[in-house]
C-alpha positions, 0 to 999 in steps of 0.5 A, a space after each residue: 507548501 508541497 502539493 505532491 503526494 507522498 508514495 510508499 513502495 509496495 515492497 516497503 508495505 510488505 516488509 513493515 506488515 511482514 506479509 508476502 507482496 502477493 497477500 497484499 495484492 490478493 487484498 487489493 483484488 478482493 477491494 480490501 486495500 487501497 488503490 495500487 498504482 504501477 510505475 513502469 512494469 515492476 513498481 507498485 506504489 500506494 499513496 502513503 495516506 491512503 495506506 496509513 488510513 487503511 493500516 489504522 482501520 485493520 491492525 488491532 493494537 
């Protein structure tokens, strides 16, 4: 069993939700988005389980 976290790229979240990355950063700065981790200078990622949980709470069906 793997004990590693699965990550999703910030760009992938933006594309999936069809909203700009800047909007996601705004949500995160307002405290209404999962923690964003930076790998290097450009690569922003979010833990997939945190994103899926946030998405389930915020998106209407």
